[in-house]
C-alpha positions as CSV (number, residue, x, y, z in Angstrom):
1,X,-22.0,-12.0,-14.0
2,X,-21.3,-11.6,-17.7
3,X,-20.0,-14.4,-19.8
4,X,-16.7,-12.7,-20.3
5,X,-16.2,-12.2,-16.5
6,X,-17.2,-15.8,-15.9
7,X,-14.6,-17.0,-18.4
8,X,-11.9,-14.9,-16.7
9,X,-13.0,-16.0,-13.2
10,X,-12.5,-19.6,-14.3
11,X,-9.1,-18.9,-15.7
12,X,-8.0,-17.0,-12.5
13,X,-9.4,-19.8,-10.3
14,X,-7.3,-22.4,-12.3
15,X,-4.2,-20.1,-11.9
16,X,-4.7,-19.7,-8.2
17,X,-5.4,-23.4,-7.7
18,X,-2.3,-24.5,-9.6
19,X,-0.1,-21.9,-7.9
20,X,-1.2,-23.1,-4.4
21,X,-0.5,-26.7,-5.5
22,X,2.9,-25.6,-6.7
23,X,3.7,-23.7,-3.4
24,X,2.7,-26.8,-1.3
25,X,4.7,-29.1,-3.6
26,X,7.8,-27.0,-3.1
27,X,7.3,-26.7,0.7
28,X,7.0,-30.5,1.0
29,X,10.5,-31.0,-0.4
30,X,13.4,-31.4,1.9
31,X,16.0,-28.7,2.5
32,X,18.6,-30.7,0.5
33,X,16.3,-31.1,-2.5
34,X,15.9,-27.3,-2.7
35,X,19.4,-26.3,-1.9
36,X,21.2,-24.2,-4.6
37,X,24.6,-24.6,-2.9
38,X,25.7,-27.5,-5.1
39,X,24.8,-25.5,-8.2
40,X,26.6,-22.4,-7.0
41,X,29.6,-24.5,-6.2
42,X,29.8,-25.7,-9.8
43,X,29.6,-22.1,-11.1
44,X,32.0,-20.3,-8.8
45,X,34.5,-21.2,-6.0
46,X,33.8,-20.4,-2.4
47,X,36.8,-18.0,-2.3
48,X,35.7,-16.2,-5.5
49,X,32.2,-15.7,-4.2
50,X,33.4,-14.6,-0.8
51,X,35.6,-11.9,-2.4
52,X,32.5,-10.5,-4.2
53,X,30.2,-10.3,-1.2
54,X,30.2,-7.5,1.4
55,X,31.7,-8.1,4.8
56,X,28.3,-8.5,6.5
57,X,26.1,-11.0,8.4
58,X,22.4,-11.8,8.7
59,X,20.7,-13.2,11.8
60,X,17.5,-14.9,11.0
61,X,15.5,-17.5,13.0
62,X,18.2,-17.9,15.6
63,X,21.1,-18.5,13.2
64,X,23.7,-16.2,11.8
65,X,25.0,-16.4,8.2
66,X,28.3,-14.5,7.7
67,X,28.9,-13.6,4.0
68,X,32.7,-14.1,4.0
69,X,32.6,-17.4,6.0
70,X,29.6,-19.1,4.2
71,X,29.1,-17.3,0.9
72,X,26.9,-20.1,-0.5
73,X,24.7,-20.0,2.5
74,X,24.5,-16.2,2.3
75,X,23.4,-16.2,-1.4
76,X,21.0,-19.1,-0.8
77,X,19.4,-17.2,2.1
78,X,18.6,-14.2,-0.2
79,X,17.5,-16.6,-3.0
80,X,15.1,-18.4,-0.6
81,X,13.6,-15.1,0.8
82,X,13.3,-13.7,-2.8
83,X,11.5,-16.9,-3.8
84,X,9.1,-16.4,-0.8
85,X,8.4,-12.8,-2.0
86,X,7.8,-13.8,-5.6
87,X,5.7,-16.9,-4.9
88,X,3.3,-15.0,-2.7
89,X,3.2,-11.9,-4.9
90,X,1.9,-14.0,-7.7
91,X,-0.5,-15.8,-5.4
92,X,-1.9,-12.5,-4.1
93,X,-2.3,-11.1,-7.6
94,X,-4.1,-14.2,-8.8
95,X,-6.4,-14.0,-5.8
96,X,-7.0,-10.3,-6.3
97,X,-7.9,-10.8,-10.0
98,X,-10.2,-13.7,-9.2
99,X,-12.1,-11.9,-6.4
100,X,-12.3,-8.7,-8.5
101,X,-13.8,-10.7,-11.4
102,X,-16.3,-12.4,-9.1
103,X,-17.6,-9.1,-7.8
104,X,-20.5,-7.4,-9.6
105,X,-19.0,-3.9,-9.2
106,X,-15.3,-3.4,-9.9
107,X,-14.1,-2.6,-6.4
108,X,-10.5,-2.4,-5.3
109,X,-10.3,-2.3,-1.5
110,X,-12.4,-5.4,-0.7
111,X,-10.5,-7.7,-3.1
112,X,-7.2,-6.4,-1.7
113,X,-8.2,-7.1,1.9
114,X,-9.6,-10.5,0.9
115,X,-6.6,-11.5,-1.1
116,X,-4.3,-10.5,1.7
117,X,-6.3,-12.6,4.2
118,X,-6.3,-15.6,1.9
119,X,-2.6,-15.2,1.1
120,X,-1.7,-14.9,4.8
121,X,-3.8,-18.0,5.5
122,X,-2.1,-19.9,2.7
123,X,1.3,-18.8,4.0
124,X,0.5,-20.0,7.5
125,X,-0.6,-23.4,6.3
126,X,2.5,-23.6,4.1
127,X,4.7,-23.0,7.2
128,X,2.7,-25.6,9.0
129,X,3.3,-28.0,6.1
130,X,7.0,-27.4,6.3
131,X,7.1,-28.7,9.9
132,X,6.4,-32.2,8.4
133,X,9.2,-32.0,5.8
134,X,12.7,-33.4,6.3
135,X,15.2,-30.7,7.3
136,X,12.7,-27.9,7.1
137,X,11.3,-25.7,9.9
138,X,8.1,-23.7,9.8
139,X,8.9,-20.1,10.8
140,X,6.2,-17.5,11.6
141,X,8.6,-14.8,10.4
142,X,8.3,-16.2,6.9
143,X,4.6,-15.5,7.0
144,X,5.5,-11.8,7.3
145,X,8.0,-12.1,4.4
146,X,5.2,-13.8,2.4
147,X,2.7,-11.0,3.2
148,X,5.3,-8.4,2.2
149,X,5.6,-10.1,-1.1
150,X,1.8,-10.2,-1.4
151,X,1.7,-6.4,-0.7
152,X,4.4,-5.7,-3.3
153,X,2.6,-7.8,-5.9
154,X,-0.7,-6.1,-5.2
155,X,0.7,-2.7,-5.5
156,X,2.3,-3.5,-8.9
157,X,-0.9,-5.2,-10.1
158,X,-3.1,-2.2,-9.1
159,X,-0.7,0.3,-10.7
160,X,-0.7,-1.8,-14.0
161,X,-4.5,-2.0,-13.9
162,X,-4.8,1.7,-13.3
163,X,-2.4,2.4,-16.2
164,X,-4.3,0.1,-18.5
165,X,-7.7,1.5,-17.6
166,X,-6.4,5.1,-18.2
167,X,-4.9,4.0,-21.5
168,X,-8.2,2.3,-22.6
169,X,-10.2,5.3,-21.7
170,X,-8.1,7.8,-23.7
171,X,-10.0,9.0,-26.9
172,X,-7.1,8.1,-29.3
173,X,-7.3,4.4,-28.1
174,X,-11.0,4.0,-28.7
175,X,-11.9,2.1,-31.9
176,X,-15.6,2.0,-31.5
177,X,-17.6,4.6,-33.2
178,X,-20.6,6.2,-31.5
179,X,-23.6,6.5,-33.7
């Protein structure tokens, strides 16, 4: 491993470690500590928000949230699931970059598979951790949501890496003279 790769591996390890710590810190909080309903209630009234939402409902984990009846709960549901997608997209990208930097040859498939397995394992442990938190329930369906976020994050990361590699290899972007 080259010195540059080692430096980046240490940085990515630190990012992944801190991000996992952050995920588990948030999952240890109670439902009321994480609720955005009080904040939404300060910004907009229930009636105003209900008038802006579609007449629809969502059933998830045995409960139904109706947009017009519980607009704050409806918005909070999407906020929470969006947070799951984002948190695990970042984790998967961090793991992918760490594993990719640790490998001698720059591979793509093996780091993707390994980062998805590690992200799925972290998501499962996170859901298990939520079972011990007040007002929280661990839900296996959330692991699927987390892995969906991981896949989206990896796709974006791979596309950005591909674009950057192509840009670096174009002749007009080479600043090193060949003698």
